[in-house]
ZAMARGU-4260 file (C-alpha; in steps of 0.2 Angstrom, whole numbers, plus 5000, padded with zeros to 4 digits):
<rodrens>
0) 4982/5144/4964 | 4968/5145/4976 | 4967/5161/4987 | 4961/5151/5001 | 4957/5132/5001
5) 4960/5121/5016 | 4962/5103/5013 | 4945/5094/5012 | 4950/5082/5026 | 4953/5097/5037
10) 4936/5105/5033 | 4928/5088/5037 | 4937/5086/5053 | 4932/5103/5059 | 4914/5101/5054
15) 4913/5084/5063 | 4920/5092/5079 | 4908/5106/5078 | 4894/5093/5077 | 4901/5084/5092
20) 4901/5101/5102 | 4884/5105/5097 | 4878/5088/5103 | 4887/5090/5120 | 4878/5107/5122
25) 4861/5098/5119 | 4865/5085/5132 | 4872/5097/5145 | 4855/5102/5151 | 4860/5120/5156
30) 4848/5132/5162 | 4842/5143/5147 | 4849/5161/5145 | 4836/5175/5147 | 4827/5179/5131
35) 4835/5196/5130 | 4852/5189/5130 | 4851/5183/5112 | 4835/5190/5104 | 4826/5179/5092
40) 4832/5162/5099 | 4820/5150/5107 | 4822/5142/5124 | 4830/5126/5118 | 4843/5136/5108
45) 4847/5147/5123 | 4850/5132/5134 | 4863/5125/5122 | 4871/5143/5121 | 4872/5143/5140
50) 4881/5126/5139 | 4893/5133/5126 | 4899/5146/5138 | 4907/5132/5149 | 4917/5126/5134
55) 4923/5144/5130 | 4928/5146/5148 | 4937/5130/5148 | 4946/5134/5132 | 4952/5151/5139
60) 4958/5143/5155 | 4967/5128/5147 | 4976/5141/5136 | 4980/5151/5152 | 4972/5167/5145
65) 4977/5180/5158 | 4965/5193/5166 | 4950/5185/5158 | 4937/5191/5171 | 4944/5208/5173
70) 4944/5213/5154 | 4927/5206/5149 | 4910/5214/5151 | 4900/5208/5166 | 4886/5199/5156
75) 4899/5190/5146 | 4909/5185/5161 | 4893/5178/5169 | 4889/5168/5153 | 4907/5160/5154
80) 4906/5156/5173 | 4889/5149/5173 | 4892/5136/5159 | 4895/5118/5163 | 4912/5110/5163
85) 4915/5101/5146 | 4925/5085/5144 | 4944/5089/5144 | 4947/5080/5128 | 4934/5091/5119
90) 4942/5107/5125 | 4959/5101/5119 | 4953/5096/5102 | 4944/5113/5100 | 4960/5122/5105
95) 4969/5112/5091 | 4958/5119/5077 | 4952/5136/5084 | 4966/5146/5076 | 4966/5136/5060
100) 4959/5140/5042 | 4941/5134/5047 | 4931/5143/5060 | 4923/5130/5072 | 4915/5143/5083
105) 4905/5150/5069 | 4900/5133/5063 | 4895/5128/5081 | 4884/5144/5083 | 4876/5140/5066
110) 4872/5122/5071 | 4864/5128/5088 | 4854/5143/5082 | 4843/5140/5066 | 4846/5152/5052
115) 4829/5161/5052 | 4831/5164/5071 | 4849/5172/5068 | 4840/5185/5057 | 4834/5196/5072
120) 4852/5200/5077 | 4858/5198/5059 | 4871/5185/5064 | 4879/5179/5048 | 4898/5174/5048
125) 4911/5179/5035 | 4921/5165/5025 | 4940/5166/5026 | 4940/5168/5007 | 4930/5184/5008
130) 4941/5190/5022 | 4956/5187/5011 | 4948/5197/4997 | 4945/5212/5009 | 4963/5211/5015
135) 4969/5214/4997 | 4957/5228/4995 | 4965/5236/5011 | 4983/5232/5006 | 4980/5241/4989
140) 4969/5256/4995 | 4972/5260/5013 | 4986/5273/5013 | 4992/5270/5031 | 4992/5258/5046
145) 4976/5262/5057 | 4979/5266/5075 | 4961/5261/5080 | 4950/5248/5072 | 4932/5244/5076
150) 4923/5228/5071 | 4904/5233/5071 | 4893/5218/5075 | 4909/5208/5079 | 4901/5191/5080
155) 4913/5177/5084 | 4927/5189/5079 | 4933/5185/5061 | 4937/5203/5058 | 4943/5206/5076
160) 4956/5193/5075 | 4961/5197/5058 | 4964/5215/5063 | 4975/5210/5078 | 4985/5200/5066
165) 4986/5212/5052 | 4990/5228/5063 | 4998/5222/5079 | 5000/5239/5086 | 4982/5245/5083
170) 4969/5245/5097 | 4955/5234/5091 | 4937/5236/5097 | 4925/5221/5095 | 4907/5228/5097
175) 4891/5218/5098 | 4875/5216/5107 | 4876/5197/5107 | 4885/5192/5123 | 4887/5174/5116
180) 4897/5178/5101 | 4907/5191/5110 | 4911/5178/5124 | 4917/5166/5110 | 4932/5178/5107
185) 4938/5172/5124 | 4940/5155/5116 | 4953/5162/5104 | 4968/5162/5115 | 4981/5163/5102
190) 4974/5179/5094 | 4968/5186/5111 | 4985/5186/5119 | 4991/5202/5112 | 5003/5206/5126
195) 5010/5194/5140 | 5001/5196/5156 | 4987/5207/5149 | 4978/5196/5136 | 4963/5207/5133
200) 4972/5224/5132 | 4977/5236/5128 | 4975/5230/5110 | 4959/5221/5111 | 4943/5229/5119
205) 4927/5219/5120 | 4912/5230/5120 | 4895/5223/5124 | 4886/5237/5117 | 4875/5243/5102
210) 4887/5249/5089 | 4877/5265/5085 | 4878/5270/5103 | 4897/5266/5104 | 4900/5276/5089
215) 4892/5291/5097 | 4900/5289/5114 | 4917/5281/5112 | 4923/5283/5094 | 4927/5302/5095
220) 4940/5299/5108 | 4950/5285/5099 | 4967/5288/5091 | 4968/5292/5073 | 4969/5286/5059
225) 4954/5275/5062 | 4946/5261/5052 | 4928/5254/5053 | 4930/5236/5047 | 4918/5221/5047
230) 4902/5213/5043 | 4888/5222/5051 | 4872/5213/5056 | 4861/5208/5042 | 4844/5213/5051
235) 4830/5216/5039 | 4819/5232/5042 | 4804/5221/5047 | 4814/5215/5062 | 4818/5233/5069
240) 4805/5241/5080 | 4800/5259/5076 | 4809/5265/5091 | 4825/5256/5085 | 4823/5264/5068
245) 4821/5281/5076 | 4837/5279/5087 | 4846/5273/5071 | 4840/5288/5061 | 4847/5300/5075
250) 4864/5291/5074 | 4864/5293/5055 | 4860/5312/5055 | 4858/5319/5038 | 4864/5303/5030
255) 4849/5293/5038 | 4842/5281/5025 | 4823/5278/5023 | 4814/5268/5035 | 4814/5252/5024
260) 4833/5251/5027 | 4840/5236/5036 | 4852/5238/5051 | 4868/5236/5040 | 4863/5251/5030
265) 4861/5261/5046 | 4878/5255/5051 | 4885/5261/5034 | 4877/5278/5035 | 4882/5281/5053
270) 4900/5275/5050 | 4901/5287/5035 | 4895/5301/5045 | 4908/5298/5059 | 4923/5297/5047
275) 4936/5311/5051 | 4948/5317/5038 | 4961/5302/5041 | 4948/5289/5044 | 4943/5274/5032
280) 4929/5262/5031 | 4928/5244/5024 | 4912/5234/5026 | 4905/5218/5019 | 4886/5222/5017
285) 4871/5218/5007 | 4870/5228/4991 | 4852/5233/4991 | 4856/5251/4996 | 4865/5253/4979
290) 4848/5255/4970 | 4834/5255/4983 | 4825/5272/4987 | 4830/5271/5005 | 4849/5272/5001
295) 4847/5289/4991 | 4855/5299/5005 | 4870/5288/5006 | 4873/5287/4987 | 4872/5306/4986
300) 4885/5308/5000 | 4897/5296/4992 | 4895/5304/4975 | 4899/5321/4982 | 4914/5315/4993
305) 4925/5317/4978 | 4941/5319/4989 | 4939/5302/4996 | 4942/5286/4986 | 4927/5275/4985
310) 4927/5257/4979 | 4911/5246/4977 | 4915/5227/4975 | 4900/5218/4970 | 4900/5199/4972
315) 4890/5188/4961 | 4873/5183/4967 | 4876/5165/4963 | 4888/5164/4977 | 4880/5164/4994
320) 4891/5176/5004 | 4878/5177/5018 | 4874/5159/5021 | 4856/5156/5023 | 4851/5174/5017
325) 4843/5178/5001 | 4853/5193/4998 | 4868/5199/4987 | 4884/5205/4995 | 4897/5218/4992
330) 4912/5227/5000 | 4911/5245/5002 | 4928/5254/5004 | 4929/5273/5008 | 4947/5280/5010
335) 4953/5295/5020 | 4951/5313/5013 | 4965/5319/5001 | 4969/5335/4992 | 4964/5329/4975
340) 4949/5322/4966 | 4948/5303/4969 | 4939/5290/4958 | 4924/5280/4962 | 4927/5262/4956
345) 4915/5248/4954 | 4922/5231/4953 | 4913/5214/4948 | 4920/5201/4959 | 4921/5183/4953
350) 4926/5167/4961 | 4919/5156/4975 | 4920/5153/4993 | 4932/5138/4992 | 4945/5144/4979
355) 4944/5163/4983 | 4939/5179/4974 | 4946/5192/4962 | 4940/5207/4954 | 4936/5206/4935
360) 4926/5220/4926 | 4929/5237/4933 | 4923/5255/4930 | 4932/5271/4936 | 4920/5286/4938
365) 4925/5304/4940 | 4909/5309/4950 | 4904/5324/4940 | 4886/5330/4938 | 4870/5324/4947
370) 4871/5308/4958 | 4866/5293/4947 | 4849/5285/4951 | 4858/5269/4957 | 4875/5263/4960
375) 4875/5247/4950 | 4886/5245/4935 | 4871/5245/4924 | 4866/5263/4929 | 4881/5270/4920
380) 4875/5263/4904 | 4886/5257/4889 | 4903/5262/4884 | 4905/5280/4879 | 4907/5276/4860
385) 4889/5269/4860 | 4881/5283/4871 | 4875/5294/4856 | 4867/5279/4848 | 4859/5273/4864
390) 4851/5290/4868 | 4845/5292/4850 | 4836/5275/4848 | 4832/5270/4866 | 4827/5278/4883
395) 4827/5271/4901 | 4811/5264/4907 | 4811/5276/4921 | 4808/5291/4909 | 4792/5282/4903
400) 4784/5276/4919 | 4783/5279/4937 | 4789/5263/4946 | 4784/5259/4964 | 4780/5244/4974
405) 4762/5240/4979 | 4754/5243/4995 | 4762/5236/5010 | 4748/5230/5022 | 4758/5221/5035
410) 4746/5207/5035 | 4739/5202/5018 | 4728/5188/5026 | 4718/5201/5035 | 4718/5216/5023
415) 4714/5205/5007 | 4696/5198/5007 | 4686/5186/4997 | 4670/5189/4987 | 4658/5184/5001
420) 4667/5196/5012 | 4666/5210/4999 | 4648/5207/4998 | 4646/5208/5017 | 4656/5223/5019
425) 4649/5233/5004 | 4658/5241/4989 | 4663/5257/4998 | 4675/5247/5010 | 4686/5238/4997
430) 4694/5240/4981 | 4699/5228/4967 | 4717/5221/4971 | 4730/5209/4965 | 4744/5200/4975
435) 4751/5188/4963 | 4751/5186/4944 | 4751/5167/4942 | 4733/5166/4946 | 4729/5175/4930
440) 4725/5166/4914 | 4730/5180/4902 | 4741/5196/4902 | 4727/5208/4903 | 4718/5211/4920
445) 4701/5217/4916 | 4684/5216/4925 | 4681/5199/4918 | 4698/5192/4923 | 4696/5200/4941
450) 4679/5193/4943 | 4686/5176/4939 | 4698/5177/4953 | 4684/5182/4965 | 4673/5167/4959
455) 4688/5155/4961 | 4688/5160/4980 | 4704/5170/4980 | 4706/5185/4991 | 4707/5199/4979
460) 4698/5213/4987 | 4708/5225/4997 | 4701/5234/5012 | 4700/5253/5009 | 4695/5259/5026
465) 4695/5277/5033 | 4695/5281/5052 | 4676/5283/5050 | 4673/5266/5043 | 4674/5259/5061
470) 4656/5265/5064 | 4650/5252/5051 | 4644/5237/5061 | 4652/5225/5048 | 4668/5234/5048
475) 4668/5235/5067 | 4666/5217/5069 | 4680/5214/5057 | 4692/5225/5066 | 4687/5217/5083
480) 4693/5200/5075 | 4709/5209/5069 | 4713/5215/5087 | 4709/5198/5094 | 4722/5190/5082
485) 4734/5204/5087 | 4735/5211/5069 | 4735/5228/5076 | 4752/5224/5085 | 4761/5219/5069
490) 4775/5231/5064 | 4768/5240/5049 | 4750/5240/5057 | 4756/5248/5074 | 4765/5262/5065
495) 4749/5267/5056 | 4736/5279/5065 | 4723/5271/5065 | 4731/5254/5061 | 4718/5248/5049
500) 4720/5263/5037 | 4731/5259/5022 | 4740/5271/5011 | 4731/5276/4995 | 4740/5274/4979
505) 4735/5278/4961 | 4731/5262/4951 | 4746/5258/4940 | 4744/5254/4921 | 4755/5239/4921
510) 4760/5226/4934 | 4776/5216/4935 | 4781/5202/4946 | 4799/5206/4952 | 4805/5188/4954
515) 4806/5173/4942 | 4816/5159/4937 | 4817/5162/4918 | 4809/5179/4916 | 4796/5191/4922
520) 4777/5192/4920 | 4770/5209/4913 | 4751/5212/4915 | 4741/5226/4908 | 4730/5233/4923
525) 4714/5238/4913 | 4703/5236/4929 | 4714/5247/4939 | 4717/5235/4953 | 4729/5240/4967
530) 4744/5228/4969 | 4751/5223/4986 | 4770/5225/4989 | 4774/5208/4981 | 4772/5217/4964
535) 4778/5232/4956 | 4766/5244/4947 | 4771/5255/4932 | 4761/5271/4928 | 4764/5280/4912
540) 4771/5297/4914 | 4762/5304/4898 | 4743/5302/4901 | 4737/5305/4883 | 4735/5289/4874
545) 4739/5279/4890 | 4730/5263/4886 | 4738/5260/4869 | 4755/5265/4875 | 4754/5254/4890
550) 4749/5239/4879 | 4763/5242/4867 | 4776/5243/4881 | 4769/5227/4889 | 4770/5218/4873
555) 4788/5223/4870 | 4793/5219/4889 | 4785/5202/4887 | 4794/5199/4870 | 4811/5189/4869
560) 4820/5205/4867 | 4811/5213/4882 | 4814/5198/4893 | 4832/5198/4889 | 4834/5217/4894
565) 4825/5213/4910 | 4836/5198/4914 | 4851/5209/4911 | 4846/5221/4925 | 4841/5207/4937
570) 4850/5200/4952 | 4853/5181/4952 | 4851/5172/4969 | 4860/5156/4973 | 4845/5146/4969
575) 4844/5153/4952 | 4830/5165/4956 | 4830/5182/4947 | 4825/5197/4956 | 4822/5215/4950
580) 4824/5230/4961 | 4814/5246/4956 | 4830/5256/4953 | 4837/5243/4941 | 4821/5241/4933
585) 4821/5260/4929 | 4837/5258/4919 | 4830/5245/4907 | 4833/5253/4890 | 4817/5253/4879
590) 4817/5256/4860 | 4809/5273/4857 | 4798/5266/4843 | 4789/5255/4855 | 4780/5270/4864
595) 4782/5283/4850 | 4772/5273/4837
</rodrens>
């Protein structure tokens, strides 16, 4: 029996209505919202969002929501009041479906704001089937009813309205910087009317505020037990300014992740740091932090918090939990502190968005010894009965090689140069480089192969400048061109001093493309080319017979057995694309005879 599955006709009706609302917003000719109101959107989208405020206001008034103006943040009130009046029929039809199984508000927002422009605020909405799965996690593992619930990055309020329904006596805080999605909460009158005569309080508190600021200023004074529940914004690290990252680092304290972390990982770290003995956390987030280097501090904290129950529920990558985002999803649950050792559980979640989800394979860990390198199920290896056999005949790739991404330039089109530019700049200003493996005709990158790339007109020479290089006339002219094109203002460039000096890395012995449909390309880097961050480099830890060991390792990794081992550690995205993370690559088991020959 499906866990969640509205009739197909109902879904079609809601989608048709959402499309009709979006068309009305386009035709309403409202004045665009200011650019800072919904960062990332263009002027056309902000004009449609301005019109949507009129519909939200009409829905709230039609349903007789009390004290609307008094209990909303000023910016949200202004958005509601400035919007044009919609047709009364459209308002009534929206009220008929807004509290049903399908969410028309999320659908309307997605129709107005293009997916790639939703990424700056990380606005991705939660399907009812995922919410239902999280409810079962909480029913099983949350020991008591929360007095306070906060929904970080509340969006249009899926978790907010669920919390009001699940725990009617709890005070629920919806916190978001997006005034439009917060204002759409006013269009949910059935859920918003918690008490007669006081619809937006005391249970529901709408906060137009950065969650990390709210956590520092307001969270400490809230009634216990408290629960952090929601789907934090999926904003990638490239879309965060350096100042944003520094503020987030401060909010996370000693749990601060590395600077490559996205906003959801900062929310997780800051949330964990803020938990009191009675508090819990349940978040739907991308699962990159489970194995990425930047998540090491969080993994260490969870591994050592042995008196708190920790559950990691990993969704299949084949199911697009975050619509439009190329990223896998998981639920992280952390319970209150107890007086006994609690397990860490890892669950594989199967199912789909229409029929619902359930946990299938599970691991229960006692959290003893050192923190594992990653928190994916693969990192704990095979069942105990096979462990001696595995250690005797195999070894993790991470014990053989150092694995790291290539150089992150921030602007490959500027920092990678062609053969004529190499000749003009001189040999001291560039190094041999590689940014993609598909241009190579063989699995050995030697001088002849790299020269072939150069002669084919490819940009395969990486600028290797120092601060003094600017005194060279050819380099100075190049840098002037970069400044004119605002290359120096790009995120990674403006964080470097000076902006044109890249990090220096030791050339790896092997190169691997981390993404593929069927498998992964392995190339022996005989010429010592520097990879960009589109590739991973592997450098042999033992530097004796390095060239022969690297060739044997490359041959095995390219063999059917090696490719199968790599695919087993890869994540599969919804379009069938396989992706390896450095942490999971390090756990690939290599037969010892391959490198000990």
